[in-house]
N, C-alpha and C positions, 0 to 999 in steps of 0.2 A: 443024203444027210446034210444037215446044216453045219457050217463051219463054226468052230468055237471062236468066241470073241477073245481078242488078246488085250490084256490090260498092261499099260505101260506106267511105270512109276514116275514120280515127279522129277527125279534127277535125269532120267532118260529124256523126258519131254523138254526140260530146260536146256540140256545139252544139244538136242536136235534143233531147237529154236535158235540157239546161239550160232550153231553151225550154218543154219539156213540164212541167217542175217549176214554171215561172212561170204557166203557163196552166191553166185548169180543163178545157177541152174538148180532149181529146187527139185525138179523131177528126178534128176540124176542123183541128188543127195537122198531123196526118198527111196530110190531103188537100192542104194548102198545100205541104207538102214533097214530095209525090208518092210517099209510101210508105204501106205498110199499117199500120194502128194497132197490130197485134200486135207489129210490129217495135219501135215506141216503147216498148211495155210491157216487152219483152224487154231492150232496151237500158237502160231505167231500172233494172230489177232487177239487171242485171250491174253497172251503175255504182254502185248503192247497196251492193252486196256488195264490190266490189273497188276502188272509187274511181278514182284516176288510173291504176291498173294495168290497168284494163279496156280492151277492144278492142285486143289486141296485134297482130292481123292475121295472115292466112294460116294460121289454125288453130293458131298457136303459143300455147300456154298461158303465162300469166304465172305464174311460180313464185316463191315466197318463198325466201329463202336456206336455211331449214330444209328445205323440200321438195326443193330442188335437191340438198342434201347427202344427204338420205335416198335419193333416186333414184340418186345416184352410189354410195352404199354398197350399195344393193341390186344394182346392176349388178356391182360388184366381188365381192359375195358369190356371185352366180350364176356368175361366171367361176371363182371358187375351187372351188365345188361341182362344176362341170364338170371341172376339172382333177383333183380328188379322184376322181371317178367313173372317169375315164380311167385313172388310176393303179391303182385297184382292179381294173379289168378286165385291165389289163396284168399285174398281179401274179398274178391267177388263171390267166392263160394261161401265164406263165413257170413257175409252180409245177406245172402239169400236164405240162409238157415234162420236168421233172426226174424225174418218177415214171416 
């Protein structure tokens, strides 16, 4: 049987990262916390890159305001392109009928 995945909350991850930054032996700390050392390294890397915005939970990425705006504009552009393509196809169908 497969082992169940354990989910850690944001507070646990932040505390583990802060402890790992204070200590030198990460493997020992990981053993004390009951987690794999690679998780601590991964969490430390994410915490150093994103700071307090790290560990949003449930796979939801934390996006900056600029990134959110870009994503919204790309979505609107895609919708506008789809509408344009539909109208082009409709125009070609209508013009064929007239002939």
